[in-house]
C-alpha positions in Angstrom: 0.0 0.0 -0.2 2.9 2.3 0.6 4.8 1.8 -2.4 1.2 2.4 -4.3 0.6 5.7 -2.3 4.2 6.6 -3.2 3.5 5.9 -7.1 0.4 8.1 -7.0 2.4 11.2 -5.2 5.0 10.8 -7.8 2.9 11.1 -10.3 1.3 14.2 -9.2 4.1 15.7 -7.8 6.0 15.3 -11.3 3.3 17.1 -13.0 2.7 20.2 -10.9 2.9 21.7 -7.3 -0.6 20.7 -5.7 -0.4 18.2 -3.0 -2.0 14.8 -3.8 -5.8 14.5 -3.9 -6.0 10.5 -3.8 -5.9 7.8 -0.7 -3.9 4.9 -1.2 -5.3 2.0 -2.6 -4.3 -1.9 -2.4 -3.5 -2.4 -6.1 -2.6 -0.4 -9.4 -5.0 1.0 -11.7 -6.9 -1.9 -14.0 -5.6 -2.1 -17.6 -7.7 0.1 -19.6 -7.6 -1.9 -22.6 -9.3 -4.2 -20.7 -12.3 -2.0 -19.5 -15.4 -2.1 -21.9 -17.4 0.9 -21.7 -21.3 1.5 -22.5 -22.4 4.4 -24.7 -23.9 6.2 -21.8 -21.0 5.8 -19.9 -18.8 7.4 -22.9 -21.0 10.1 -22.7 -20.8 10.5 -19.0 -17.2 10.5 -19.0 -17.0 13.2 -21.7 -19.8 15.8 -19.9 -18.0 14.9 -16.7 -14.6 16.4 -18.0 -16.5 19.2 -19.8 -17.6 20.3 -16.7 -14.5 20.0 -14.5 -12.6 22.1 -17.1 -15.7 24.9 -16.8 -15.2 25.0 -13.2 -11.8 24.5 -12.1 -9.3 25.2 -15.3 -7.2 28.0 -14.2 -8.0 30.5 -17.2 -11.8 30.3 -16.5 -12.8 31.9 -19.9 -10.3 29.2 -21.8 -12.0 26.6 -19.7 -15.6 27.6 -20.6 -14.5 27.5 -24.2 -13.2 24.1 -24.1 -16.0 22.8 -22.4 -18.2 24.2 -24.7 -16.3 22.8 -27.7 -16.2 19.4 -25.8 -19.7 19.2 -25.3 -20.3 19.9 -29.0 -17.8 17.0 -29.9 -20.0 14.9 -28.0 -23.2 15.8 -29.7 -21.5 15.4 -32.9 -21.0 11.7 -31.9 -17.3 11.9 -32.0 -16.5 9.7 -29.0 -19.1 7.1 -30.0 -16.4 4.8 -31.3 -14.7 4.1 -28.0 -15.2 0.4 -26.7 -12.9 0.5 -24.0 -11.3 2.9 -21.4 -8.4 2.5 -23.7 -10.2 3.6 -27.0 -11.5 7.0 -24.8 -8.4 7.9 -23.6 -7.0 7.6 -27.0 -10.1 10.0 -28.3 -9.3 12.3 -25.6 -6.2 12.8 -25.9 -6.0 13.6 -29.7 -9.1 15.7 -29.9 -9.5 17.6 -26.6 -6.1 17.8 -25.4 -5.4 20.3 -28.4 -8.3 22.5 -27.2 -7.6 22.7 -24.1 -4.1 23.8 -24.9 -1.8 23.3 -22.0 1.2 20.8 -21.4 -0.2 19.5 -18.0 -3.8 18.7 -19.3 -3.9 14.8 -19.5 -6.6 12.1 -18.4 -5.7 8.6 -16.9 -8.1 5.5 -15.9 -8.1 4.9 -12.4 -10.9 2.5 -11.7 -13.6 3.2 -9.7 -11.9 1.7 -6.5 -9.0 4.5 -6.8 -11.4 7.2 -7.8 -13.6 6.5 -4.6 -10.9 7.4 -2.5 -10.1 10.9 -4.0 -10.5 13.8 -1.4 -9.9 17.7 -1.8 -8.1 17.6 1.5 -4.5 16.2 2.5 -3.9 12.7 3.0 -4.1 11.8 6.9 -0.6 12.1 8.8 0.0 8.6 9.0 -0.1 8.2 5.2 2.0 11.4 4.6 4.6 9.7 7.1 4.8 6.8 5.5 5.3 8.4 2.4 8.1 10.5 3.9 9.8 7.2 5.1 9.8 6.0 1.6 11.0 8.8 -0.2 13.7 8.8 2.5 14.3 5.4 1.7 14.8 6.0 -1.9 17.2 8.6 -1.6 15.0 11.9 -0.9 14.9 12.3 -4.8 18.7 13.2 -4.8 20.4 10.5 -6.4 23.6 11.7 -6.8 26.6 14.1 -5.1 30.1 14.0 -6.1 33.3 16.1 -6.7 34.2 16.8 -10.6 37.8 17.3 -11.7 39.4 20.8 -10.3 37.0 20.9 -7.5 33.8 21.5 -9.1 30.7 20.1 -7.0 27.8 18.1 -9.0 24.4 17.6 -7.8 21.7 15.7 -9.2 18.1 16.3 -8.3 14.9 14.6 -9.3 12.2 16.3 -7.9 11.5 19.6 -5.9 9.2 18.7 -2.8 8.8 20.3 0.3 9.1 17.5 2.5 11.8 16.7 5.7 13.0 13.9 3.8 14.2 16.2 0.7 15.2 19.7 2.8 17.5 17.2 5.2 19.2 15.3 2.1 19.6 19.0 0.4 21.3 20.3 3.2 23.7 17.2 3.5 24.4 17.4 -0.3 25.2 21.1 0.1 27.4 20.6 3.1 29.6 18.1 1.2 30.0 20.5 -1.7 30.6 23.1 0.8 34.4 23.7 -0.4 33.9 23.3 -4.3 34.7 26.4 -6.4 31.7 26.1 -8.6 28.5 24.3 -8.5 26.4 22.0 -11.4 23.2 21.1 -10.6 22.0 18.6 -13.0 17.9 18.7 -13.5 18.2 16.8 -17.2 14.9 14.4 -16.9 13.2 15.7 -13.7 10.0 16.1 -14.1 8.9 18.4 -11.9 8.2 19.6 -8.0 6.4 22.2 -6.1 7.0 25.6 -5.8 7.7 25.6 -2.2 10.4 23.0 -2.8 11.9 24.7 -5.2 11.8 27.5 -3.2 13.9 25.6 -0.6 16.7 24.3 -2.7 17.4 27.9 -4.0 17.4 28.9 -0.4 20.7 27.5 -0.4 22.2 29.7 -3.0 21.2 33.2 -2.2 22.5 35.3 0.7 18.8 37.0 1.2 15.1 36.4 1.2 14.5 36.3 -2.6 10.6 35.9 -4.0 10.4 33.4 -6.7 6.9 32.9 -8.1 3.3 34.2 -7.6 0.8 31.7 -7.9 -2.6 32.6 -8.2 -5.7 30.1 -8.1 -9.1 31.4 -9.0 -10.8 29.7 -6.6 -8.4 30.9 -3.7 -7.2 34.3 -1.9 -7.5 37.0 -4.6 -4.0 38.2 -4.2 -2.7 34.6 -4.6 0.7 33.5 -2.8 4.2 34.6 -3.6 6.8 32.1 -2.5 10.1 32.9 -1.3 13.5 31.2 -1.0 14.6 32.1 2.4 18.8 31.7 2.7 19.5 28.4 4.0 22.8 26.8 5.2 25.1 25.3 4.5 25.0 28.0 2.2 26.3 28.3 -1.6 26.9 31.7 -2.4 29.2 34.0 -4.4 30.2 31.4 -6.1 29.2 30.0 -10.0 26.3 27.6 -10.4 25.4 26.2 -13.6 22.0 24.3 -14.1 22.0 21.2 -16.5 18.3 21.2 -18.3 17.1 19.3 -21.5 13.6 18.7 -23.4 12.3 16.4 -20.4 13.2 18.9 -17.4 9.5 19.8 -16.6 6.8 21.5 -14.5 8.8 22.2 -11.2 12.2 21.6 -12.3 11.5 23.9 -15.3 10.9 26.7 -12.5 13.8 26.1 -10.6 15.8 26.4 -13.4 13.9 29.5 -14.8 13.6 31.3 -11.1 17.6 30.9 -11.3 17.9 32.3 -14.6 15.7 35.2 -13.9 17.7 36.5 -10.9 21.1 36.1 -12.8 22.2 33.7 -10.3 22.8 30.6 -12.7 23.9 29.9 -16.1 21.6 27.3 -17.9 23.3 24.6 -20.0 21.8 22.2 -22.5 18.0 22.2 -24.7 15.1 24.1 -24.0 12.5 22.3 -21.8 9.3 20.7 -22.0 7.2 23.9 -21.0 4.5 23.2 -18.8 3.9 26.0 -15.9 0.4 25.7 -15.2 -0.2 23.6 -11.9 -3.1 21.9 -10.5 -4.0 18.2 -9.2 -6.2 15.3 -10.8 -10.1 15.4 -10.2 -12.4 12.6 -10.5 -14.6 12.1 -13.5 -17.3 9.7 -14.4 -17.0 6.0 -14.6 -13.3 5.7 -12.8 -11.6 8.3 -15.0 -9.6 11.0 -13.8 -8.2 14.2 -15.4 -5.0 16.1 -14.4 -6.5 19.7 -14.4 -4.2 22.9 -14.5 -5.9 25.0 -12.0 -3.4 28.0 -10.9 -1.4 30.4 -12.5 2.3 30.9 -12.1 4.4 34.0 -12.9 8.0 34.6 -11.9 8.5 37.6 -9.8 11.4 39.2 -11.9 9.9 38.7 -15.4 6.0 38.4 -14.8 5.8 35.6 -17.1 6.7 32.0 -17.3 7.3 29.0 -19.5 4.1 27.7 -20.5 4.4 26.0 -24.0 7.9 27.6 -24.8 9.9 26.1 -22.3 13.1 27.6 -20.7 15.9 28.4 -23.2 19.6 27.8 -22.0 22.3 30.4 -21.6 24.8 27.9 -23.8 22.8 26.0 -26.0 24.3 22.4 -26.6 23.0 18.7 -27.1 21.7 17.0 -23.7 24.5 14.4 -23.6 27.0 17.3 -24.2 26.0 19.4 -21.2 27.6 18.2 -18.2 30.9 18.2 -20.4 30.2 21.9 -21.4 29.3 22.9 -17.7 32.3 21.6 -16.3 34.3 23.5 -18.3 32.7 26.8 -18.3 32.8 26.3 -14.7 36.5 25.6 -14.5 37.3 28.7 -16.8 35.2 30.7 -14.1 37.0 29.5 -11.1 40.2 30.4 -13.0 39.6 34.1 -13.3 40.6 34.6 -9.9 41.9 31.7 -8.2 45.0 31.3 -6.9 47.3 29.6 -4.9 46.3 25.6 -4.4 42.8 26.3 -5.9 44.1 27.6 -9.3 46.2 24.3 -9.6 43.9 21.9 -9.1 41.4 23.8 -11.6 44.2 24.0 -14.0 44.4 20.1 -13.4 40.8 19.7 -14.2 41.0 21.8 -17.2 44.0 20.1 -18.7 41.9 16.7 -17.6 39.2 17.5 -20.0 41.8 18.9 -22.8 43.7 15.9 -22.6 47.0 18.1 -21.7 
């Protein structure tokens, strides 16, 4: 059960920033290809999707327009060919997703048992504790910390979550890398996180309280919420930071890169990212289906914009598999601009190892 809860939590957090809205269940979702649907069930699913978009989509006018178009599609019989849950998923992905036009939007078949466990409230404390324990035992989303030649630190982060195990592991990792002359943070392939988790990580890289993003929920307070990176220890300040990104860097991981780029705190190396900036969560539909609905509008506090649909563009564009080597060289060159004594000698050794000299 714990493992299944973790899988569901990861599936949601990988895509956006909101808490999980589903309770643990004893088994995985059924195979949608083996679930038959009647014409009435198909119609009910489609119309329930339209209603959820109308009520919860972050951009209300767009949600209402998408709902009207979906209802018109249903009236024209565009979903009547669906015989299984898999058929309906395919039709919605091909016909509805372009209408919604948001990278985070998607639909899944979870089955009636899992859908019955959905809740708008947070999971009970015992489930949160169990999930945190599994996160801790699986490496706290920080799978790799190491030194690179020339005294450059390397840190890989998989997800940016506001959870004690991740905050603890991040602090431990930054402590290990405290003496390095530059830091490379690798978020290639990282699927996301939440803004509080992003702010926590950035807190180790700044020396003063630094706003990151403003999040507005149409169903929440009119003023929305501004997230802020508070300085954290161990601190890595006054030294260069490089962030590796690629086409699979998504959502909250994109926010991490975008925020650091906007505040001038890091150089981004790699490829333009996925392009999903509107956070949300899964909402139940009819007949065992659920849709991930983008429900909040995120804007960076420096640019007043975000990365939806366009991705985060690197400062230094290189193929993903070359990003680490390029960033390593840039880091060493940066160190050598003012390093003296043994620090300079070590950095020169590192640069020679890259050039084969």
